[in-house]
VOGU-3710 file (C-alpha; in Angstrom, 3 decimals, decimal comma):
1> xxxxxxxxxx> 2,958/-1,840/-19,338  5,159/-2,526/-22,299  8,666/-3,890/-22,224  11,091/-1,527/-20,543  8,316/0,983/-20,031  9,782/3,122/-22,783  7,415/2,868/-25,731  5,139/5,880/-25,774  1,594/4,814/-25,123  2,222/1,219/-24,014
11> xxxxxxxxxx> 0,172/1,918/-21,036  -0,379/0,613/-17,603  -1,871/3,474/-15,686  -4,339/3,960/-18,486  -6,140/1,272/-16,614  -7,774/3,751/-14,271  -8,348/6,055/-17,200  -10,271/3,305/-18,955  -12,651/3,110/-16,011  -12,586/6,838/-15,667
21> xxxxxxxxxx> -13,657/7,777/-19,165  -16,148/4,953/-19,243  -17,612/6,272/-15,991  -17,492/9,870/-17,149  -19,081/9,142/-20,507  -21,951/7,293/-18,883  -22,375/9,359/-15,735  -22,163/12,898/-17,027  -23,777/12,498/-20,410  -26,535/10,333/-18,985
31> xxxxxxxxxx> -27,110/12,752/-16,119  -27,704/15,543/-18,623  -29,926/13,209/-20,621  -32,011/12,344/-17,570  -33,009/15,959/-17,060  -34,878/16,030/-20,354  -35,904/12,364/-20,147  -37,769/12,679/-16,872  -39,097/16,095/-17,798  -40,711/14,532/-20,853
41> xxxxxxxxxx> -42,572/11,864/-18,880  -43,591/14,152/-16,019  -47,119/14,378/-17,429  -47,774/10,687/-16,744  -48,878/8,619/-13,798  -47,895/7,770/-10,229  -47,600/4,182/-9,108  -46,897/1,924/-6,236  -44,453/-0,901/-6,697  -47,193/-3,489/-6,366
51> xxxxxxxxxx> -49,168/-1,894/-9,201  -46,523/-2,458/-11,827  -44,711/-5,701/-11,178  -46,360/-7,453/-14,102  -46,120/-4,500/-16,457  -42,429/-3,881/-15,788  -41,372/-7,361/-16,747  -40,087/-8,565/-13,402  -40,479/-12,141/-14,574  -37,586/-11,797/-17,007
61> xxxxxxxxxx> -35,283/-14,782/-16,400  -31,710/-14,401/-15,248  -30,124/-15,891/-18,371  -26,825/-14,038/-18,132  -24,890/-17,319/-18,408  -25,333/-17,242/-22,191  -22,919/-14,300/-22,441  -20,035/-16,068/-20,668  -17,029/-16,510/-22,963  -14,838/-18,833/-20,903
71> xxxxxxxxxx> -13,938/-22,279/-22,199  -15,950/-24,976/-20,464  -12,757/-26,639/-19,195  -9,026/-26,076/-19,094  -8,326/-28,305/-22,095  -9,337/-26,328/-25,181  -9,425/-27,668/-28,720  -9,347/-25,739/-32,003  -12,689/-25,216/-33,707  -11,787/-24,639/-37,365
81> xxxxxxxxxx> -9,186/-24,978/-40,075  -8,513/-21,743/-41,976  -8,804/-23,373/-45,373  -7,248/-20,688/-47,543  -3,983/-21,070/-45,620  -3,797/-24,824/-46,176  -1,205/-25,810/-48,752  1,253/-28,548/-49,649  0,986/-32,305/-49,314  -1,443/-32,828/-46,434
91> xxxxxxxxxx> -3,919/-35,657/-45,891  -6,940/-35,743/-43,569  -6,527/-32,140/-42,416  -9,930/-32,154/-40,687  -8,752/-34,914/-38,348  -7,100/-32,166/-36,304  -10,609/-31,124/-35,276  -12,468/-34,418/-35,123  -9,799/-36,544/-33,475  -10,714/-39,325/-35,919
101> xxxxxxxxxx> -7,616/-40,622/-37,687  -4,431/-38,644/-38,241  -3,385/-35,633/-40,251  -0,186/-36,207/-42,199  2,196/-33,580/-43,573  4,713/-34,788/-46,163  7,492/-32,836/-47,813  10,103/-33,836/-50,339  12,862/-31,698/-51,798  11,291/-29,023/-54,003
111> xxxxxxxxxx> 7,781/-29,408/-52,600  5,578/-26,572/-51,367  5,891/-26,260/-47,605  2,969/-28,158/-46,016  1,039/-25,579/-43,964  -2,062/-25,665/-41,785  -3,619/-22,806/-39,794  -5,958/-23,777/-36,972  -8,412/-21,407/-35,328  -9,303/-21,711/-31,635
121> xxxxxxxxxx> -12,313/-19,479/-32,227  -11,248/-16,825/-29,722  -8,181/-15,604/-27,934  -6,776/-18,178/-25,537  -3,688/-18,354/-23,355  -1,627/-21,258/-22,118  0,514/-24,159/-23,272  -0,148/-25,891/-26,584  0,069/-29,679/-26,755  0,290/-31,727/-29,962
131> xxxxxxxxxx> -0,370/-35,450/-30,051  2,004/-36,721/-32,703  1,417/-40,061/-34,389  5,113/-40,231/-35,192  7,487/-39,180/-37,953  9,434/-40,807/-40,775  12,345/-39,691/-42,929  14,320/-41,748/-45,420  17,311/-39,420/-45,178  19,341/-38,325/-42,113
141> xxxxxxxxxx> 17,767/-35,824/-39,772  14,571/-35,586/-37,756  11,529/-34,105/-39,514  10,808/-30,650/-38,100  7,631/-28,750/-37,445  7,562/-25,015/-36,793  4,774/-23,104/-35,074  3,767/-19,450/-35,335  1,094/-17,933/-33,080  -1,075/-14,881/-33,724
151> xxxxxxxxxx> -4,109/-13,159/-32,277  -5,232/-12,150/-35,792  -4,890/-13,332/-39,367  -3,672/-9,826/-40,162  -0,375/-10,474/-38,418  -0,096/-14,220/-39,061  3,262/-14,970/-40,698  5,977/-17,612/-40,328  6,860/-16,089/-36,975  4,563/-15,295/-34,083
161> xxxxxxxxxx> 2,910/-11,878/-33,913  4,779/-11,498/-30,641  7,259/-13,774/-28,932  8,475/-13,245/-25,397  11,874/-14,220/-26,766  11,803/-10,921/-28,637  12,069/-9,169/-25,269  14,562/-11,252/-23,387  17,131/-8,516/-22,807  19,844/-10,345/-24,748
171> xxxxxxxxxx> 18,666/-13,851/-23,796  16,815/-14,680/-26,999  15,600/-18,283/-27,136  13,650/-18,544/-30,409  13,603/-16,604/-33,683  9,898/-15,921/-33,188  8,650/-19,408/-34,020  8,618/-22,573/-31,922  10,534/-25,544/-33,308  9,819/-29,258/-32,816
181> xxxxxxxxxx> 12,008/-32,225/-33,696  9,234/-34,795/-34,115  10,013/-38,200/-32,637  9,503/-41,362/-34,679  7,069/-42,999/-32,240  3,718/-41,564/-31,085  3,989/-39,114/-28,185  2,595/-35,858/-26,811  4,654/-32,693/-27,224  3,952/-29,779/-24,890
191> xxxxxxxxxx> 5,175/-26,258/-25,560  7,742/-25,795/-22,802  10,182/-22,917/-22,709  13,647/-24,136/-23,591  15,703/-26,018/-26,173  15,915/-29,719/-26,978  19,580/-29,897/-28,017  22,822/-28,262/-26,880  20,897/-25,615/-24,953  20,462/-23,493/-28,086
201> xxxxxxxxxx> 18,957/-25,714/-30,799  15,334/-26,678/-31,554  13,803/-24,206/-29,125  10,292/-23,292/-28,035  8,981/-20,264/-26,213  6,473/-21,939/-23,890  3,310/-20,060/-23,002  1,509/-18,114/-25,731  -1,598/-15,951/-26,042  -3,256/-16,291/-29,451
211> xxxxxxxxxx> -6,242/-17,262/-31,548  -4,481/-18,841/-34,550  -1,630/-21,354/-34,830  0,284/-21,828/-38,056  1,775/-25,316/-38,352  4,287/-25,791/-41,129  6,931/-28,349/-42,009  10,267/-26,610/-42,083  13,620/-26,599/-40,294  15,904/-23,785/-39,225
221> xxxxxxxxxx> 19,449/-23,981/-40,613  20,638/-23,098/-37,105  19,066/-26,324/-35,783  21,210/-28,581/-37,975  22,105/-31,406/-37,739  19,155/-32,241/-35,506  16,269/-31,367/-37,827  15,401/-31,452/-41,483  12,622/-29,906/-43,553  11,772/-33,191/-45,248
231> xxxxxxxxxx> 9,970/-36,392/-44,423  6,562/-37,174/-43,022  4,878/-36,115/-39,760  1,548/-37,376/-38,399  -0,643/-35,426/-35,959  -3,589/-37,093/-34,261  -4,876/-34,055/-32,310  -3,895/-30,817/-30,620  -5,162/-28,835/-27,650  -4,341/-26,000/-25,295
241> xxxxxxxxxx> -3,943/-26,148/-21,533  -5,689/-22,886/-20,618  -3,758/-21,259/-17,747  -5,840/-18,137/-17,161  -8,629/-18,052/-14,610  -11,337/-20,410/-15,871  -14,351/-18,130/-15,551  -17,149/-20,620/-16,111  -20,667/-19,591/-15,005  -20,344/-21,309/-11,626
251> xxxxxxxxxx> -17,387/-19,048/-10,724  -19,286/-15,773/-11,149  -20,137/-14,038/-7,890  -21,308/-10,902/-9,704  -22,995/-10,265/-13,043  -24,742/-7,620/-15,123  -27,614/-7,775/-17,602  -29,698/-5,109/-19,265  -32,027/-4,367/-22,146  -28,994/-3,634/-24,325
261> xxxxxxxxxx> -27,570/-6,859/-25,749  -24,303/-5,240/-26,811  -23,604/-3,833/-23,351  -24,306/-7,239/-21,849  -21,917/-9,018/-24,170  -19,185/-6,423/-23,774  -19,400/-6,736/-19,977  -18,794/-10,476/-20,178  -16,231/-10,141/-22,987  -14,222/-7,853/-20,738
271> xxxxxxxxxx> -14,471/-10,277/-17,833  -13,059/-12,991/-20,102  -10,255/-10,659/-21,155  -9,384/-10,097/-17,523  -9,618/-13,827/-16,791  -6,988/-14,466/-19,478  -4,662/-12,095/-17,625  -5,312/-13,658/-14,202  -2,672/-16,340/-13,900  0,054/-17,766/-11,712
281> xxxxxxxxxx> 3,319/-15,801/-11,748  5,947/-18,111/-13,289  9,520/-17,284/-14,209  9,451/-18,538/-17,797  6,115/-16,846/-18,529  7,009/-13,331/-17,425  7,632/-10,710/-20,084  9,925/-8,938/-20,228  12,142/-11,666/-18,840  13,814/-9,255/-16,414
291> xxxxxxxxxx> 10,524/-8,983/-14,513  10,876/-12,265/-12,635  10,621/-11,928/-8,853  11,017/-14,778/-6,357  8,625/-12,988/-3,979  5,819/-13,383/-6,537  6,751/-16,805/-7,858  3,848/-19,243/-7,703  1,305/-16,620/-6,635  -1,896/-15,721/-8,439
301> xxxxxxxxxx> -1,622/-12,255/-10,005  -3,322/-10,083/-12,619  -0,890/-9,527/-15,471  -1,149/-6,518/-17,754  -1,825/-8,686/-20,773  -2,130/-12,288/-21,884  0,486/-12,657/-24,618  2,764/-9,817/-23,486  3,186/-7,428/-20,585  3,040/-10,507/-18,412
311> xxxxxxxxxx> 4,229/-8,592/-15,388  1,619/-7,120/-13,041  1,779/-3,325/-12,934  -0,150/-1,470/-10,269  -1,584/1,041/-12,740  -3,389/-1,751/-14,564  -4,989/-2,904/-11,334  -6,834/0,402/-11,111  -9,234/-1,128/-13,651  -8,468/-4,847/-13,872
321> xxxxxxxxxx> -8,764/-5,365/-10,107  -12,235/-3,790/-10,094  -13,260/-6,082/-12,941  -12,041/-9,020/-10,864  -13,794/-7,920/-7,659  -17,114/-7,464/-9,482  -17,110/-10,798/-11,313  -15,188/-13,479/-9,393  -14,177/-14,171/-5,811  -10,411/-14,005/-6,406
331> xxxxxxxxxx> -9,272/-10,807/-4,651  -5,969/-12,463/-3,767  -4,780/-11,929/-7,368  -4,778/-8,141/-6,892  -3,845/-8,314/-3,218  -0,706/-10,349/-3,962  0,528/-7,656/-6,331  -0,283/-4,707/-4,066  1,325/-6,334/-1,043  4,455/-7,271/-2,982
341> xxxxxxxxxx> 4,931/-3,726/-4,285  4,310/-2,313/-0,809  6,983/-4,646/0,541  9,437/-3,118/-1,951  8,769/0,489/-0,943  11,872/2,671/-1,031  13,097/4,601/1,995  11,893/7,914/0,514  8,346/6,557/0,188  8,377/5,766/-3,535
351> xxxxxxxxxx> 6,688/2,476/-4,462  7,756/0,654/-7,637  5,261/0,138/-10,447  6,100/-3,552/-10,950  8,835/-6,123/-10,464  10,542/-5,184/-13,744  14,211/-4,176/-13,446  14,327/-5,494/-9,913  11,608/-3,046/-8,820  13,475/0,058/-10,041
361> xxxxxxxxxx> 11,575/1,271/-13,139  11,252/5,025/-12,419  7,612/6,008/-12,821  6,266/9,105/-11,128  2,546/8,407/-11,039  2,432/4,778/-9,911  2,819/5,273/-6,154  -0,424/7,260/-6,370  -2,103/4,409/-8,225  -0,900/2,065/-5,485
371> xxxxxxxxxx> -2,764/4,209/-2,920  -5,897/4,291/-5,099  -5,784/0,528/-5,685  -5,270/-0,148/-1,977  -8,390/1,918/-1,292  -10,322/-0,077/-3,906  -9,232/-3,381/-2,363  -10,438/-2,195/1,043  -13,750/-0,840/-0,212  -14,682/-3,734/-2,481
381> xxxxxxxxxx> -13,439/-6,636/-0,350  -13,262/-5,266/3,215  -9,686/-6,530/3,627  -8,932/-4,797/6,933  -5,821/-6,888/7,519  -4,228/-5,633/4,302  -5,108/-1,986/4,826  -3,924/-2,044/8,446  -0,614/-3,685/7,557  0,097/-1,294/4,694
391> xxxxxxxxxx> -1,290/1,899/6,175  2,256/3,044/7,133  3,200/2,692/3,460  0,366/5,035/2,510  1,616/7,609/5,009  5,132/7,375/3,624  3,960/7,753/0,015  1,887/10,854/0,699  3,925/12,542/3,425  7,475/11,800/2,289
401> xxxxxxxxxx> 7,755/11,151/-1,441  5,271/13,561/-3,003  6,117/16,543/-0,772  9,670/16,140/-2,092  8,502/16,987/-5,618  6,003/19,707/-4,644  6,479/23,349/-5,547  5,912/25,001/-2,160  4,852/28,259/-3,801  2,076/26,780/-5,930
411> xxxxxxxxxx> 1,323/23,632/-3,840  1,416/21,640/-7,107  3,447/18,545/-7,927  6,039/19,689/-10,439  7,744/17,319/-12,853  11,394/18,348/-12,672  11,755/18,823/-8,932  13,792/16,372/-6,870  14,131/12,923/-8,414  11,156/13,528/-10,690
421> xxxxxxxxxx> 13,228/15,033/-13,507  14,353/11,586/-14,632  11,055/9,810/-14,008  8,433/8,784/-16,532  4,788/7,911/-16,237  2,549/5,168/-17,639  3,812/5,811/-21,179  6,913/7,943/-20,582  5,084/10,905/-22,074  7,383/13,888/-22,651
431> xxxxxxxxxx> 5,752/16,334/-20,272  7,174/18,602/-17,597  6,160/21,176/-15,033  2,885/21,167/-13,075  1,232/18,428/-15,140  -2,540/18,283/-14,641  -2,642/14,481/-14,659  -0,194/14,086/-11,767  -1,936/16,686/-9,643  -5,536/15,573/-10,057
441> xxxxxxxxxx> -4,454/11,981/-9,437  -2,706/13,262/-6,291  -5,998/14,788/-5,132  -7,790/11,496/-5,737  -5,178/9,550/-3,752  -5,192/12,071/-0,879  -8,965/11,928/-0,517  -9,035/8,129/-0,729  -6,307/7,941/1,919  -8,271/10,319/4,142
451> xxxxxxxxxx> -11,277/8,009/3,859  -9,128/5,023/4,819  -7,809/6,920/7,842  -11,359/7,747/8,924  -12,613/4,195/8,507  -9,734/2,754/10,510  -10,171/5,271/13,327  -7,383/6,780/15,478  -5,932/8,496/12,392  -7,928/11,730/12,479
461> xxxxxxxxxx> -4,840/13,916/12,114  -3,863/12,099/8,913  -7,375/12,440/7,509  -7,509/16,158/8,271  -4,034/16,815/6,867  -4,678/14,928/3,631  -8,104/16,464/3,096  -6,704/19,967/3,563  -3,833/19,253/1,189  -6,234/17,859/-1,421
471> xxxxxxxxxx> -8,259/21,068/-1,228  -5,123/23,207/-1,652  -3,948/21,206/-4,672  -7,430/21,274/-6,166  -7,644/25,043/-5,809  -4,209/25,413/-7,377  -5,116/23,210/-10,335  -8,216/25,275/-11,023  -6,375/28,542/-10,532  -3,172/27,751/-12,437
481> xxxxxxxxxx> -3,852/25,070/-15,043  -7,231/25,784/-16,650  -7,270/26,975/-20,241  -10,293/29,255/-20,500  -9,907/29,488/-24,277  -11,108/25,904/-24,774  -12,655/25,097/-21,401  -10,248/22,330/-20,399  -7,021/21,871/-18,437  -3,580/22,284/-19,962
491> xxxxxxxxxx> -1,355/19,217/-20,034  1,858/20,729/-18,623  4,425/23,329/-19,575  6,604/23,769/-22,624  9,439/25,976/-21,438  7,965/28,647/-19,205  4,485/28,569/-20,749  1,657/26,036/-20,772  1,877/23,508/-23,600  -0,725/24,209/-26,246
501> xxxxxxxxxx> -2,201/20,743/-25,840  -4,848/19,085/-23,691  -4,764/15,486/-22,536  -7,610/13,148/-21,814  -6,029/11,712/-18,661  -5,751/14,854/-16,564  -9,023/16,343/-17,752  -10,916/13,136/-17,087  -9,449/12,455/-13,690  -10,194/16,045/-12,711
511> xxxxxxxxxx> -13,853/14,992/-12,863  -13,401/11,682/-11,070  -11,458/13,392/-8,282  -13,997/16,268/-8,036  -11,297/18,830/-8,815  -13,639/19,981/-11,572  -17,028/21,230/-10,416  -20,173/20,572/-12,413  -19,730/23,590/-14,659  -16,097/22,816/-15,366
521> xxxxxxxxxx> -16,826/19,134/-15,890  -19,526/19,922/-18,437  -17,117/22,217/-20,265  -14,365/19,576/-20,258  -16,605/16,825/-21,577  -17,926/19,093/-24,287  -14,374/19,897/-25,377  -13,158/16,306/-25,251  -16,138/15,210/-27,303  -15,700/17,879/-29,967
531> xxxxxxxxxx> -11,893/17,882/-30,211  -11,005/14,225/-29,720  -13,843/12,155/-31,171  -12,722/9,660/-33,801  -14,821/7,024/-35,614  -13,167/4,324/-33,486  -13,098/6,148/-30,125  -11,768/9,302/-28,458  -8,100/10,208/-28,873  -6,000/10,770/-25,763
541> xxxxxxxxxx> -4,678/14,156/-26,986  -6,303/16,903/-28,990  -3,234/17,518/-31,173  0,289/16,289/-31,896  2,256/18,929/-29,995  4,024/16,318/-27,833  4,402/13,515/-30,373  3,203/12,389/-33,773  -0,171/10,616/-33,971  -1,151/11,372/-30,365
551> xxxxxxxxxx> -4,294/12,981/-31,736  -5,200/9,699/-33,468  -4,423/7,207/-30,718  -7,331/5,782/-28,733  -7,305/3,816/-25,535  -10,118/1,610/-24,333  -12,796/4,119/-23,478  -16,466/3,321/-23,584  -16,860/4,579/-27,159  -14,595/1,973/-28,688
561> xxxxxxxxxx> -15,965/-1,332/-27,433  -18,025/-1,801/-30,574  -14,917/-1,318/-32,701  -13,006/-4,012/-30,822  -15,926/-6,429/-30,841  -16,360/-6,118/-34,601  -12,694/-6,577/-35,515  -10,316/-9,502/-35,053  -9,760/-11,303/-32,825  -13,182/-10,416/-31,453
571> xxxxxxxxxx> -14,356/-10,807/-27,838  -11,217/-9,613/-26,041  -10,383/-5,967/-25,308  -7,331/-4,405/-26,930  -4,428/-2,525/-25,429  -4,910/0,408/-27,774  -6,114/1,656/-31,156  -4,084/3,621/-33,656  -4,935/5,791/-36,659  -7,937/4,638/-38,670
581> xxxxxxxxxx> -8,807/1,989/-36,115  -5,603/-0,007/-36,490  -3,860/-1,984/-33,769  -1,853/0,920/-32,450  1,516/-0,838/-32,458  0,882/-3,455/-35,069  1,562/-7,067/-34,159  3,211/-5,956/-30,904  -0,147/-4,727/-29,600  -1,760/-6,904/-26,969
591> xxxxxxxxxx> -5,319/-7,724/-27,987  -6,252/-9,148/-24,591  -5,363/-6,529/-22,010  -6,942/-6,239/-18,565  -6,611/-2,468/-18,455  -9,197/-2,225/-21,236  -11,994/-3,778/-19,193  -13,314/-0,578/-17,642  -16,753/-1,221/-19,063  -17,273/-3,762/-16,252
601> xxxxxxxxxx> -17,041/-1,313/-13,316  -18,618/1,418/-15,435  -21,772/-0,597/-16,062  -21,970/-2,111/-12,582  -21,191/1,104/-10,713  -23,132/3,518/-12,893  -25,793/1,791/-14,968  -26,774/-0,870/-12,450  -25,715/1,841/-10,005  -23,977/0,048/-7,109
611> xxxxxxxxxx> -20,869/1,465/-5,406  -19,346/0,907/-1,960  -19,262/3,793/0,506  -17,920/1,717/3,380  -15,285/-1,041/3,530  -16,531/-4,227/1,917  -19,838/-2,542/0,936  -20,759/-2,331/4,630  -22,451/0,831/3,435  -23,281/1,412/-0,196
621> xxxxxxxxxx> -25,017/3,614/-2,734  -27,422/2,472/-5,411  -27,844/5,220/-7,988  -28,649/3,987/-11,502  -28,099/6,248/-14,487  -30,356/4,679/-17,119  -29,605/6,779/-20,184  -31,391/4,917/-22,985  -31,195/1,543/-21,223  -34,731/0,355/-20,449
631> xxxxxxxxxx> -33,892/-2,030/-17,618  -30,933/-3,539/-15,833  -30,416/-6,233/-13,261  -27,400/-7,738/-11,608  -25,570/-8,925/-8,550  -22,634/-7,252/-6,830  -20,565/-9,475/-4,517  -19,716/-8,399/-0,970  -17,929/-10,257/1,868  -21,275/-11,044/3,519
641> xxxxxxxxxx> -23,279/-11,913/0,442  -24,648/-10,292/-2,701  -26,300/-6,962/-3,304  -28,978/-7,653/-5,909  -30,570/-4,867/-7,949  -33,269/-4,701/-10,575  -34,582/-1,488/-12,071  -36,936/-0,784/-14,934  -37,899/2,382/-16,778  -39,442/0,651/-19,779
651> xxxxxxxxxx> -42,816/2,097/-18,776  -41,440/5,605/-19,188  -44,429/6,713/-21,237  -46,458/6,190/-18,057  -43,949/8,147/-15,985  -42,785/5,128/-13,973  -39,409/4,109/-12,651  -39,202/0,930/-10,597  -36,255/-0,322/-8,523  -35,912/-3,361/-6,308
661> xxxxxxxxxx> -32,809/-4,051/-4,223  -31,635/-6,385/-1,504  -28,421/-6,479/0,513  -26,923/-8,592/3,303  -28,407/-8,167/6,763  -26,752/-5,347/8,666  -25,654/-3,504/5,533  -27,112/-0,018/5,260  -27,341/1,861/2,028  -28,615/4,915/0,240
671> xxxxxxxxxx> -30,815/4,432/-2,792  -31,206/7,263/-5,278  -33,791/7,148/-8,042  -34,317/9,566/-10,932  -37,078/12,150/-10,549  -38,048/15,372/-12,266  -38,894/17,557/-9,278  -40,132/17,465/-5,714  -43,757/16,964/-6,832  -42,995/13,500/-8,172
681> xxxxxxxxxx> -44,443/10,727/-6,021  -41,939/8,258/-4,573  -43,075/5,023/-2,940  -40,903/2,840/-0,711  -42,269/-0,673/-0,243  -45,663/0,547/-1,529  -45,852/3,438/0,972  -45,711/7,047/-0,179  -42,543/8,682/1,136  -42,288/11,803/-1,037
691> xxxxxxxxxx> -44,548/13,925/-3,206  -47,592/14,073/-0,944  -48,750/13,545/2,597  -46,546/10,915/4,245  -46,361/9,390/7,692  -43,570/6,874/7,246  -40,764/8,843/8,889  -38,528/8,089/5,898  -36,429/11,113/4,995  -36,243/11,687/1,260
701> xxxxxxxxxx> -33,802/14,231/-0,099  -34,514/15,551/-3,583  -31,426/17,064/-5,128  -30,993/17,760/-8,805  -32,630/14,956/-10,752  -32,548/12,335/-7,965  -34,505/11,476/-4,832  -32,402/9,709/-2,185  -33,336/7,755/0,942  -31,574/5,500/3,452
711> xxxxxxxxxx> -32,510/1,824/3,632  -31,469/-1,150/5,716  -30,157/-4,427/4,361  -32,905/-6,437/5,987  -34,984/-7,931/3,202  -35,917/-6,414/-0,128  -36,679/-2,746/-0,744  -38,765/-1,619/-3,682  -39,053/1,954/-4,848  -41,439/3,270/-7,463
721> xxxxxxxxxx> -41,416/6,760/-8,917  -44,470/8,273/-10,620  -46,008/11,655/-11,299  -48,381/13,255/-8,806  -51,093/14,677/-10,994  -54,706/14,042/-10,249  -54,415/10,974/-8,107  -53,029/7,498/-8,433  -53,842/5,564/-11,588  -53,384/1,894/-12,348
731> x> -51,956/0,855/-15,699
//
């Protein structure tokens, strides 16, 4: 969420939308693909699992560690000097990398400004330290060094691409660069927020997120008489104290690997992005500065971004928390944020989006995201204590606040009723009336809350009431808001009529929330693909009716990961993309943003195929959607141990699909495997359970293009699918 929550498109709640469109793109398009895929191989052979273990490559090593992007330790050194930026009187510049000898910058009156740009090789976040060998000046004044930080060379200038001082609400500390009055004797300088002299002179910003650091010998006139641009400064080395979560291989409790090298790398790139945003909440690191909260101070949280938006917004957690749950055992980072926002619930049931503005930023959609994120915490981690403590908050959100902005005639949430007239959403988009996005998100939250009520027991009335309300809202959305002329939902109203524009958020979430049935979902995806596809991703609006360039702006959906990976700074996932693939808000754009990591849950939940159906995965589904991926394997963490899955369809020319899965003892799941029709043979642990005469007692349900069966968590289960046509054949 951007500073002040007022810049259109500086999103936070796009976080769920990232996951959503990633999920939708994989799930629905791959489901359609599977129909023809399995139909094509139906002429091939049946198999038992034991027949194909060698053929299907089950000996492939688990070498996922090679994709991990985290630094090996918290102290990170630069890896290169950007030579074409080096200028002026500098000796031994490479010593900054080798640590052998010292690098010396010297400047006399009239000289070119000595300048060095160092490259840390990837985005990093934390506090820079410089080991100075000392300084000398024959004239009065202390030699000065200035620093500018940037995530890309594109925006590298004499000031940082973004400084938290830029957003201090009138409390500006630096002019965009960090200043150092270099002492005469050797010492270590650490980038600490504050000023060295008089409270306003020779100031530094503290924590930064960046890839490049520009070091140049210059002094600000405003820092006189304490610094001068002339003299000599020696640097023996420099390093960064990395403050994000150090996601080294030993910290991973979940991972993903497949036959597609790009998907593998993007999964781990996104985990690293999220790790950069997982940090301790500290007063001088928050941005905007008005976001500081003593109730969060010192706690581990997931910030929106690394260099900016360093205030945890609940909308971002809708994606970033899932990335965290599926990769590392640090659920307290998300839990701390959710609990803190719940503790600041207003008397009318509204829950603030973040700590910014003393928990008063008026967003209309974020209380719904708080419900959704609370459900995710419960389902992925089994945190019964949290969900029990904050269940009354859920009731108050759904039964007090949102009824107050509901049109009782239509049953739809209506922007403009009650307090909602002055409220914004994740990007303060200028929409009014019965907005599709608000209503389909409402359905999702109601159904998730009903599930929570059922799991906890003794809340049957709540579950029934919320389920019935979700059905009423869903019916109203389909009856009132669907534009039959294009096959997608309107965005909202312009005056008394629907706005002639269609948004990606509402249409996408209509699928995730099951407001859209299969026919409607297929129509929506077809329209989104045809009307919003851009070379660098899918735009979030189909035209510019609401604002200029909306039809060219892309958020981090599955189609744009290749674009981010192939453009600077590389590795980390961006906040957003603008026209022609640009950083959508120039240097201000965060290029390491946790909300953009939806590829992690998308691949784990839908390609590997594992999702929780009970709190803490106490019950679960495994339903892989292979698409054109030949095989996938991975581990999904649960409170009682991992769920491990391996599947392989690389022998598709022989009509074979193989899946092996294990789960903690006592965990019961449903495994669904792709089939073509009921005549396909399905084997469970080498015994025929469908497609012929069976005596196992295992019930197999064939629906659509999948065969599903219940399994226990005791030991490993293997399922093989083949074609029943003239008997069993060995490969």
